[in-house]
N, C-alpha and C positions, 0 to 999 in steps of 0.2 A: 437449552442452547449449550453447545459444547464450550469448554473453557477457551479454546483458541478463537472461536468465532465471537464469543462474548467480548474479548479484549482486542479485536481488530481495531486499528487506528480509525477514528472517525473525525478527528480534527487535527490541525497542524501540531498542536501541543502534544498529541499522542505519538507523533513520528519520532524516530531515533535516527538522526542524520549526523554522520561523523564530522563533516567539515562545516563550521559555522557559516562560511561564505555560501556554500551550497544550500544550507538551511535557509539562509536569507532569501535566496532566489526562489526556493519552493514556497516560502511564506508569501512572497510577492505574488506568485501565481495563485495562491489561495485567496488573497485579499483583493487584488485588482489585477486580473489576468492581462499581461501585456499582449500586444497583437501578434507577436512572433510565436509560432508553434514551439512546443517544448519537447525535447528528447532527453530522457533520463537514461544514462548509460552506467553499467556496472555489473559485477558478478552477482550470483545469487546471494541473498542476504544483505545486499547494500541498501535495501529499502525503496527501490525505484518503483515497484508495482504499488506498494502501499502509498507512496507519495502521490503517484498519478491518480489513484482512487480518491484520496483525500481532496486533491485539487478539484476533481470532478464533483464529488459529493458536496463540497462547500459551495461550488458554483450553483449546482442544482437547488440547493437549499435556499440560496438567496433569490432564485428565480421561481421558487415553488414549482419546480418541474419534478414529476414523480412517475414511477412505473414505466421506465424505459429500459432499453437494452443498449447502453452507451459504451460497453467495453467489448472490444474485438481482439482476436488473435491472428496475427499475420499468417501463421502456419495452418490454422484450422478453418479459417473463414472461406478459403477457396478463391476461385476466380471472380466470384460475385461480391467481393468485399466492398467495392464502390457502391453497388446497388444497395447493399445492406446499410452502409453508412448513410446513404441518401434517404432510405426509408426511416431511419432513426432521426435524421435531421428534420424531415418533414413533421415528425411527431413533436419534436422539441420546439420547433418554431411556431406551432399552433398556439396563438395567444401570447407569444414571447417576441418582443420587438428586438431583443438582443440576438446574439449568435447561438448556434447549437454547439455542443462540445462532445467530442468522441475521444476515447482512449484506445490506442492500438498497441497491444503488447507484442513483443517479439517481432517488431516491424522488419527486422533483418531477414526473417524467413520468407518474405515476399521474394519471388524469383528475381534475381539481379538483372537478367537480360530482358525479361518480358514484362513482369508485373511492376517492378520498381520504376521504369521510365513512365509507364502509364499512371502510376500513382503520383509521381512528381507533377504531371500535367493536371491530374485531378486536384491536387492541393492548390495549384495556382488558380484553377478555375473556381474553386469553392471557398477560398480563404476569406472572402468578404462576408460569409455567413456561417462558417464552421471553424471552431477552434480545435486544433489538433494537439493532443498530448500522446507521446509514444514512449515505449521503453525498448531496450535491447541489451543483450549480454555481449553482443559482437558488433561494435561500431564499424569494424573493418569490412563487414559484409554489406554495408549500406552504400548505395550510389552517392558519390560526392555531391551531385546536384540535389539530392534529397537532404543530405546533411546540412548543406548551406542554407536551406530553408528553415532549419530549426535553431532554437537556442539550445545548444548541447551542454548538458551538465554531467560531468563524470563523477559518479558516487563511489565511495569505498565502504566496505563493511564497517559498521560501528565496532568500537572496542568494548570490552566488558565494562569499563568505566563509563563509556557513553550510555550504556544501558541502565545504569544504576537509578536515575530518576524515574524512568518509565517502569522499571521492575518494582520499585518502591510504590509507585502509584497503583499498579495492578494488585499488589499484595494488600494495600490499604483498602482498595475497592472490595476485596474479598473479606474484609473485617479484621485483618491483622494490623499491628502497629509497630512495624520494624523501624529502627533508626537507619539513617543513611549509611552509617558504618556497618550495621548488620548486613545490609544488602550488598555493600561493597565486598565484605568478607565472603559472603555466600557465592558471589560471582568471580572472586579473585582467581580461582583455578579452573573456572568453567572453560571448556573447549567444545565448540559445536556451533551449529547454525542458529539463526534467530528462532526457527521452529523448535529446535532442541531446547532453547532457553525458555520458551513458553511452556514446554513440557516440564522443565525443571520447576518453574513457578507453580504449575498445577500440582505437582508432587509435593511441593513445600506446603501448599494450602491444605492438601489432603492430610499430610502428616500433622499439621497444626490442629486441624479440626478433630482428628482422632485423639490427639493428646488432650483436647479440651472436653471431650465427651466424658461424662461421669462413668466410673467403673460400675459394672453390673453388680447388684446386690446378690450375694450367694447364700444359700441355705447352709447353716453350720452342720446340719444333720446329714445332708446328701452331697453337699459341695457343688450342687447345680445352681446355675444362674436363675434368678427368679424373673 
């Protein structure tokens, strides 16, 4: 498994959320999902997609629901998004007395004039047995009537300091023993996205493992490694 996939967030504790108030809301959705659908808003790197996935995965784990396709994209799902959601809902509700849950990324890419009004009606009709979690980079492109149906949480990208505990945990999981100060110094001048930061951590681990490897024994007569 690649380094980035290995360290994808799987629990609330793995998430890096800049605002503690927003983190509290996300934690609430992880532990006891409120009835109101959740819309996570923010630029790339704010953690909205990871948070939506963790909420979903936590819920499915408690319900022992597996092997489903619960994540959709507003731009690539096409006009049959609602039928896809219903097929997934029927799967999740088999043997589950609670609600189904679906994640819709980039919900703003649903056409404002045609698809969004229909999706608003769909949400109203299905809310009694479907939990909706959605994400968007562009809240202004979403119909007001849809926004009013969501608990809207505006996320901002975490700072380097926000990342220190998570970065330290990843390095420790790879066998390193850095101090909090070590990690803070490493990230002090970092500039880049969350994905770039994961790349930095992978490079750090590779460098550390290389330094830990014993030097090859060389033959004094030939100078070649044995």
